[in-house]
C-alpha positions as CSV (number, residue, x, y, z in Angstrom):
1,M,0.0,0.0,0.0
2,K,2.9,2.3,0.7
3,E,4.1,2.0,-2.9
4,I,0.7,3.1,-4.1
5,V,0.6,6.1,-1.8
6,D,4.1,7.1,-2.8
7,A,3.2,7.0,-6.5
8,V,0.2,9.2,-5.9
9,L,2.1,11.7,-3.8
10,S,4.9,11.9,-6.2
11,G,2.6,13.4,-8.9
12,E,5.0,12.1,-11.5
13,A,4.0,8.4,-11.8
14,T,3.0,7.4,-15.3
15,A,0.2,5.0,-16.4
16,A,2.9,2.4,-16.9
17,D,4.2,3.0,-13.4
18,Y,0.8,2.5,-11.9
19,A,0.1,-0.6,-14.0
20,A,3.4,-2.1,-12.7
21,L,2.5,-1.5,-9.0
22,R,2.0,-4.7,-7.0
23,L,-1.6,-4.8,-5.6
24,P,-2.0,-5.9,-2.0
25,D,-3.9,-9.1,-1.1
26,S,-6.0,-7.1,1.4
27,Y,-6.8,-3.5,2.4
28,R,-8.6,-1.7,5.2
29,G,-12.2,-0.8,4.9
30,V,-15.0,0.5,7.1
31,V,-17.6,-2.3,7.4
32,I,-20.7,-3.4,9.1
33,R,-21.0,-7.1,10.0
34,K,-23.9,-9.4,9.3
35,E,-23.7,-10.8,12.8
36,D,-24.5,-7.4,14.2
37,T,-27.8,-6.6,12.5
38,E,-29.9,-7.0,15.6
39,M,-27.5,-5.1,17.9
40,F,-29.9,-2.1,18.1
41,A,-33.1,-4.0,18.4
42,G,-35.7,-2.1,20.5
43,I,-33.6,1.1,20.6
44,P,-35.1,4.3,19.2
45,S,-33.5,5.4,15.9
46,H,-32.0,8.6,17.4
47,E,-30.2,6.6,20.2
48,K,-28.5,4.1,17.8
49,D,-24.8,4.7,17.8
50,P,-22.8,4.2,14.5
51,R,-19.6,4.1,16.5
52,K,-20.7,0.7,17.9
53,S,-21.6,-0.9,14.5
54,L,-18.9,0.5,12.2
55,H,-15.6,-1.3,12.2
56,L,-12.3,-0.8,10.4
57,D,-11.3,-4.3,9.2
58,E,-8.7,-5.8,6.9
59,V,-10.6,-7.2,4.0
60,P,-9.6,-9.3,0.9
61,L,-9.0,-7.5,-2.4
62,P,-12.0,-8.4,-4.7
63,E,-11.6,-9.8,-8.2
64,L,-11.7,-7.1,-10.9
65,G,-14.4,-7.8,-13.5
66,P,-15.2,-6.6,-17.0
67,G,-16.2,-2.9,-17.2
68,E,-14.8,-2.2,-13.7
69,A,-12.0,-0.2,-12.2
70,L,-10.0,-0.6,-9.0
71,V,-9.3,2.8,-7.4
72,A,-6.9,3.9,-4.7
73,V,-9.1,6.0,-2.4
74,M,-7.4,9.1,-1.2
75,A,-10.5,10.5,0.5
76,S,-14.2,9.8,0.9
77,S,-17.1,11.3,2.8
78,V,-20.1,10.4,5.0
79,N,-23.6,10.5,3.5
80,Y,-26.8,9.8,5.2
81,N,-27.0,6.4,3.5
82,S,-23.9,5.5,5.5
83,V,-25.8,6.4,8.7
84,W,-28.8,4.3,7.6
85,T,-26.4,1.4,6.9
86,S,-24.7,1.8,10.3
87,I,-28.0,1.7,12.3
88,F,-29.5,-1.0,10.0
89,E,-32.4,1.1,8.9
90,P,-34.9,1.0,7.3
91,L,-33.5,-2.5,7.0
92,P,-30.1,-4.2,7.0
93,T,-28.2,-3.7,3.7
94,F,-27.3,-7.4,3.6
95,G,-30.6,-8.1,1.9
96,F,-29.5,-5.8,-0.9
97,L,-26.2,-7.7,-1.2
98,E,-27.9,-11.1,-1.2
99,R,-30.2,-10.0,-4.0
100,Y,-27.4,-8.6,-6.0
101,G,-25.3,-11.7,-5.5
102,K,-28.0,-13.8,-7.2
103,L,-27.9,-11.8,-10.4
104,S,-24.7,-13.4,-11.9
105,E,-21.5,-15.3,-11.2
106,L,-19.7,-12.0,-11.1
107,T,-22.1,-10.3,-8.6
108,K,-21.7,-13.1,-6.2
109,R,-18.6,-11.3,-5.0
110,H,-20.8,-8.7,-3.3
111,D,-22.7,-11.2,-1.1
112,L,-20.5,-11.3,1.9
113,P,-20.9,-11.4,5.7
114,Y,-19.4,-7.9,5.8
115,H,-20.4,-4.8,3.9
116,I,-17.7,-2.2,2.9
117,I,-19.7,1.0,2.9
118,G,-19.3,4.5,1.4
119,S,-20.8,6.2,-1.7
120,D,-18.2,8.9,-2.4
121,L,-14.5,8.8,-3.3
122,A,-11.6,10.8,-4.8
123,G,-8.6,8.8,-5.8
124,V,-6.5,7.3,-8.5
125,V,-7.3,4.5,-10.9
126,L,-5.0,1.5,-10.3
127,R,-6.4,-1.1,-12.7
128,T,-9.2,-1.4,-15.2
129,G,-11.0,-4.6,-16.3
130,P,-11.7,-5.9,-19.8
131,G,-13.7,-3.5,-22.0
132,V,-12.7,-0.3,-20.3
133,N,-11.3,2.2,-22.7
134,A,-12.1,5.6,-21.3
135,W,-9.9,5.3,-18.2
136,R,-6.4,4.1,-17.5
137,P,-4.2,3.6,-14.5
138,G,-3.0,6.9,-13.0
139,D,-6.2,8.9,-13.8
140,E,-7.3,11.1,-10.9
141,V,-11.0,10.6,-10.5
142,V,-14.1,11.0,-8.4
143,A,-16.9,8.4,-8.5
144,H,-20.6,8.9,-8.5
145,C,-22.6,6.2,-6.8
146,L,-25.0,5.0,-9.6
147,S,-24.4,1.3,-10.3
148,V,-26.4,-0.1,-13.3
149,E,-26.4,-3.2,-15.5
150,L,-28.2,-1.7,-18.5
151,E,-29.3,-5.0,-19.9
152,S,-33.0,-3.9,-19.9
153,S,-34.3,-1.3,-22.4
154,D,-36.0,0.5,-19.4
155,G,-32.7,2.2,-18.4
156,H,-31.6,3.5,-21.8
157,N,-33.6,6.7,-21.7
158,D,-32.7,7.4,-18.1
159,T,-30.3,5.0,-16.4
160,M,-32.0,5.7,-13.0
161,L,-34.9,3.7,-14.4
162,D,-32.8,0.6,-15.0
163,P,-34.4,-2.4,-13.1
164,E,-31.0,-3.2,-11.8
165,Q,-30.1,0.3,-10.6
166,R,-28.3,0.3,-7.3
167,I,-26.4,2.8,-5.1
168,W,-22.8,1.8,-4.9
169,G,-21.6,1.4,-1.3
170,F,-25.1,1.1,0.0
171,E,-26.8,-1.5,-2.2
172,T,-23.5,-2.9,-3.4
173,N,-20.3,-3.9,-1.6
174,F,-16.7,-2.6,-1.9
175,G,-17.6,1.1,-1.2
176,G,-15.5,4.2,-0.9
177,L,-14.9,4.4,2.9
178,A,-11.8,2.2,2.4
179,E,-8.2,2.3,1.1
180,L,-9.3,0.7,-2.2
181,A,-12.7,0.6,-3.9
182,L,-14.3,-1.3,-6.8
183,V,-16.5,0.6,-9.1
184,K,-17.9,0.3,-12.6
185,S,-16.0,2.4,-15.1
186,N,-19.1,4.4,-15.9
187,Q,-19.1,5.7,-12.4
188,L,-15.8,7.6,-12.9
189,M,-15.5,11.3,-13.5
190,P,-12.5,13.7,-13.6
191,K,-11.3,15.1,-10.3
192,A,-11.5,18.9,-10.0
193,Q,-7.9,20.1,-10.4
194,H,-8.1,23.0,-7.9
195,L,-9.4,20.8,-5.0
196,S,-7.7,18.7,-2.5
197,W,-8.6,15.0,-2.2
198,E,-11.0,15.5,0.7
199,E,-12.6,18.5,-0.9
200,A,-13.1,16.6,-4.2
201,A,-14.6,13.7,-2.4
202,A,-17.3,15.8,-0.7
203,P,-19.7,16.8,-3.4
204,G,-20.3,13.5,-5.2
205,L,-23.6,12.0,-4.0
206,V,-25.3,15.1,-2.6
207,N,-24.2,17.4,-5.5
208,S,-25.5,15.0,-8.1
209,T,-28.7,14.4,-6.2
210,A,-29.4,18.1,-5.8
211,Y,-28.7,18.7,-9.5
212,R,-31.2,16.1,-10.7
213,Q,-33.8,17.0,-8.1
214,L,-33.7,20.7,-8.7
215,V,-32.1,21.5,-12.1
216,S,-32.6,18.5,-14.4
217,R,-35.7,18.0,-16.5
218,N,-36.1,14.7,-14.7
219,G,-36.6,16.8,-11.5
220,A,-38.0,20.3,-11.1
221,G,-36.5,21.9,-14.1
222,M,-35.7,25.1,-12.2
223,K,-35.6,28.3,-14.2
224,Q,-34.5,31.9,-13.6
225,G,-36.7,33.7,-11.2
226,D,-38.2,30.6,-9.5
227,N,-38.8,30.9,-5.8
228,V,-37.2,27.7,-4.4
229,L,-37.9,26.6,-0.8
230,I,-34.9,24.7,0.5
231,W,-35.2,22.7,3.7
232,G,-31.9,22.3,5.6
233,A,-30.3,24.8,3.3
234,S,-26.9,24.6,5.0
235,G,-26.8,20.8,5.2
236,G,-25.3,18.2,3.0
237,L,-28.0,18.3,0.3
238,G,-29.4,21.7,0.9
239,S,-26.1,23.5,0.7
240,Y,-25.8,22.3,-3.0
241,A,-29.4,23.1,-3.7
242,T,-28.8,26.6,-2.4
243,Q,-25.8,27.0,-4.7
244,F,-27.6,25.7,-7.8
245,A,-30.5,28.1,-7.1
246,L,-28.2,31.0,-6.8
247,A,-26.1,30.0,-9.8
248,G,-29.2,29.5,-11.9
249,G,-30.8,32.8,-11.2
250,A,-33.5,31.5,-8.9
251,N,-34.4,32.9,-5.5
252,P,-33.7,30.4,-2.7
253,I,-35.7,30.7,0.5
254,C,-33.4,28.9,2.9
255,V,-34.9,27.1,5.9
256,V,-32.3,26.5,8.7
257,S,-32.4,25.8,12.4
258,S,-29.8,28.2,13.9
259,D,-28.1,31.6,13.5
260,Q,-24.9,29.8,12.6
261,K,-26.6,28.0,9.7
262,A,-28.3,31.2,8.6
263,D,-24.9,32.9,8.4
264,I,-23.6,30.1,6.2
265,C,-26.5,30.6,3.8
266,R,-25.8,34.4,3.7
267,S,-22.2,33.7,3.0
268,M,-23.3,31.7,-0.1
269,G,-25.3,34.7,-1.3
270,A,-28.8,33.8,-0.1
271,E,-30.9,36.6,1.3
272,A,-34.3,35.1,2.2
273,I,-33.7,32.9,5.3
274,I,-36.1,31.4,7.8
275,D,-34.7,30.2,11.1
276,R,-37.4,27.7,12.0
277,S,-36.2,27.2,15.5
278,A,-36.1,30.9,16.3
279,E,-39.5,31.5,14.8
280,G,-40.9,28.4,16.6
281,Y,-42.6,26.6,13.8
282,K,-44.3,23.4,15.0
283,F,-46.1,21.7,12.1
284,W,-47.4,18.8,14.3
285,K,-49.7,19.3,17.3
286,D,-48.9,15.8,18.4
287,E,-47.6,12.5,16.8
288,H,-50.7,12.1,14.8
289,T,-52.1,15.6,14.1
290,Q,-50.7,18.4,11.9
291,D,-51.4,22.0,12.5
292,P,-52.6,23.9,9.4
293,K,-52.4,27.2,11.2
294,E,-48.6,26.7,11.3
295,W,-48.7,26.0,7.6
296,K,-50.4,29.3,7.0
297,R,-48.0,31.2,9.3
298,F,-45.1,29.6,7.4
299,G,-46.7,30.6,4.1
300,K,-47.2,34.2,5.3
301,R,-43.6,34.4,6.3
302,I,-42.5,33.1,2.9
303,R,-44.5,35.9,1.1
304,E,-42.9,38.5,3.3
305,L,-39.5,37.4,2.0
306,T,-40.6,37.0,-1.7
307,G,-42.6,40.2,-2.1
308,G,-45.9,38.4,-1.9
309,E,-45.1,35.5,-4.1
310,D,-45.6,31.8,-3.3
311,I,-43.1,29.0,-3.8
312,D,-42.5,27.6,-7.3
313,I,-40.4,24.6,-6.2
314,V,-39.9,22.9,-2.9
315,F,-36.6,21.0,-2.4
316,E,-37.9,18.4,0.0
317,H,-35.9,15.8,2.0
318,P,-36.9,15.9,5.7
319,G,-40.1,14.0,4.8
320,R,-42.8,13.4,7.4
321,E,-42.1,16.4,9.6
322,T,-42.3,19.0,6.8
323,F,-44.2,17.5,3.9
324,G,-47.6,18.8,4.8
325,A,-46.3,22.3,5.0
326,S,-44.4,21.9,1.8
327,V,-47.5,20.9,-0.2
328,F,-49.5,23.8,1.4
329,V,-47.0,26.6,0.6
330,T,-46.3,25.6,-3.0
331,R,-48.0,27.9,-5.6
332,K,-50.7,26.8,-7.9
333,G,-49.1,24.6,-10.5
334,G,-45.9,24.4,-8.5
335,T,-43.7,21.4,-7.8
336,I,-42.6,19.5,-4.8
337,T,-39.5,17.4,-5.5
338,T,-38.7,14.8,-2.8
339,C,-35.8,12.6,-2.1
340,A,-35.1,10.9,1.2
341,S,-37.2,11.2,4.4
342,T,-34.8,11.8,7.3
343,S,-37.7,12.6,9.7
344,G,-39.9,9.7,8.6
345,Y,-41.1,7.9,5.4
346,M,-44.8,8.0,6.0
347,H,-45.7,11.4,4.6
348,E,-49.1,13.1,5.3
349,Y,-50.5,16.1,3.5
350,D,-53.9,17.6,2.7
351,N,-54.6,16.4,-0.8
352,R,-57.1,19.2,-1.5
353,Y,-54.1,21.6,-1.7
354,L,-52.5,19.3,-4.2
355,W,-55.2,18.3,-6.7
356,M,-57.3,21.5,-6.7
357,S,-54.2,23.6,-7.2
358,L,-52.7,21.3,-9.8
359,K,-49.5,20.9,-7.9
360,R,-47.0,18.1,-8.7
361,I,-45.0,15.8,-6.4
362,I,-41.9,14.4,-8.1
363,G,-39.9,11.6,-6.6
364,S,-36.1,12.0,-7.2
365,H,-33.4,9.6,-6.5
366,F,-29.7,10.3,-7.0
367,A,-28.8,11.0,-10.7
368,N,-28.0,9.3,-14.0
369,Y,-24.4,9.4,-15.4
370,R,-25.0,12.5,-17.5
371,E,-26.6,14.5,-14.6
372,A,-23.7,13.5,-12.3
373,W,-21.2,14.4,-15.0
374,E,-22.8,17.9,-15.4
375,A,-22.9,18.4,-11.7
376,N,-19.2,17.5,-11.4
377,R,-18.4,19.7,-14.4
378,L,-19.8,22.7,-12.5
379,V,-17.5,21.8,-9.5
380,A,-14.5,21.5,-11.8
381,K,-15.3,25.0,-13.3
382,G,-15.6,26.6,-9.9
383,K,-19.3,27.3,-10.3
384,I,-20.3,25.0,-7.4
385,H,-18.1,24.5,-4.4
386,P,-17.5,21.8,-1.8
387,T,-19.3,22.3,1.5
388,L,-16.8,20.4,3.5
389,S,-16.8,21.4,7.1
390,K,-14.7,18.8,9.0
391,V,-12.4,15.9,8.1
392,Y,-11.9,12.7,10.0
393,S,-9.4,9.8,9.7
394,L,-10.6,6.5,8.4
395,E,-10.2,5.1,11.9
396,D,-12.7,7.7,13.1
397,T,-15.4,7.1,10.5
398,G,-17.8,5.9,13.3
399,Q,-17.5,9.3,15.0
400,A,-18.1,11.0,11.6
401,A,-21.3,9.0,11.1
402,Y,-22.4,9.6,14.6
403,D,-22.0,13.4,14.1
404,V,-24.1,13.2,10.9
405,H,-26.7,11.1,12.6
406,R,-27.0,13.6,15.4
407,N,-27.0,16.6,13.0
408,L,-23.9,18.0,14.7
409,H,-22.3,18.8,11.4
410,Q,-22.5,21.5,8.7
411,G,-22.5,20.7,5.0
412,K,-20.4,17.5,4.4
413,V,-17.9,15.7,6.6
414,G,-14.9,14.1,4.9
415,V,-12.7,11.1,5.6
416,L,-9.1,10.7,4.8
417,C,-8.4,7.2,3.5
418,L,-4.9,6.9,1.9
419,A,-4.2,10.6,1.9
420,P,-1.8,11.1,4.9
421,E,-3.0,14.6,5.6
422,E,-5.5,17.3,4.5
423,G,-4.7,19.7,1.7
424,M,-3.0,17.2,-0.7
425,G,-3.9,16.6,-4.3
426,V,-4.3,20.2,-5.6
427,R,-3.0,20.4,-9.2
428,D,-4.2,23.9,-10.2
429,E,-3.1,26.4,-7.5
430,G,-4.0,29.4,-9.7
431,M,-7.6,28.4,-10.0
432,R,-7.7,27.4,-6.3
433,A,-6.6,30.9,-5.3
434,K,-9.5,32.4,-7.2
435,H,-12.1,30.3,-5.3
436,L,-10.3,29.8,-2.0
437,D,-12.8,31.6,0.2
438,A,-15.7,29.7,-1.3
439,V,-13.9,26.4,-1.0
440,N,-13.3,27.1,2.6
441,R,-16.7,28.6,3.4
442,F,-17.9,25.7,5.5
443,R,-14.5,25.3,7.2
444,T,-14.5,28.7,8.7
């Protein structure tokens, strides 16, 4: 492994040099274990502790198959799907691995009693399998997390509709929170040259998800002048939605839960901000009953910030806690796009406000390769910036996941894998200097 790291850090190794490197028989990866799936039985979700379920284990190097690439992972990051995996919710991911393992002789590799997790990476290609032509050893890359087979016609208009669509590192094995990772070659994208390894690893999943949900025609199709309500606007997803709204000429109405998070939104350029904690919004009277008066108070506050206009697009991801309010405040003919449900999957809303006002609810899940590529291209051009706030060692991934689970973080949290320290991997210092304040916005 030291030879691999030395080659990357030299910045001078050629494709032939990388191809000649000896691969290790094993590597370190962050895993959950099948034997632990009942360890949190009977414990409320918010009390489950990822530090108890995530382990840094030595794991065997998987076989490299056709159309795949083996990547030396310099850095990764923690997403909410890593939290779900670590607390075995909504169900243990070993069921995903078992089903995938039944697909073919090649996919049997994924069905193991341990699951190497992680759906982001920045690193260097070490090997490519048969049939890979676009990438070669030594290429500096990031990976998006869409894994598809594309043997069905259903996926050829939008690969997210492929029947065998999966999220790498969540519904497949050999993920990015490790020293090495196995990906399909059509997951790879060029690393932004002005970013460090940990900065480049941060946008991946959330940046692509926000792009599809908000910008793409498969999502809301945002246009200039749209009023966009963004829940959790300084968080992992919301911070990218806020940037896309601002970059696209829309008007983000940022919902946050503290003065500090409001300041972060202002630093990105947002002006319309609602601190829901300070203003005391309680959309539920009790566990079973929502409060329409609070919807109306929320809608009135939005109009104060927009000059009397209602919301064109709601960027939804909290789910149960906020969904009723989201449907209510959307303008006639407007759109609610939803991905994830961090506060609960069973959404409730008053359908009169949907059908009689011709509103639309659009489900959005990650992004296809083209959408991920476009989102990454904007990062590489310095139009969208990482929202990295803190970086952990691979050994401390459990703590990183704990902090995300407890919402103790801002933006994204990174994890150093093979990179020995922060700040390494920058190839374009001139471009970095132009965007340094924006790159460091969530760090300061």
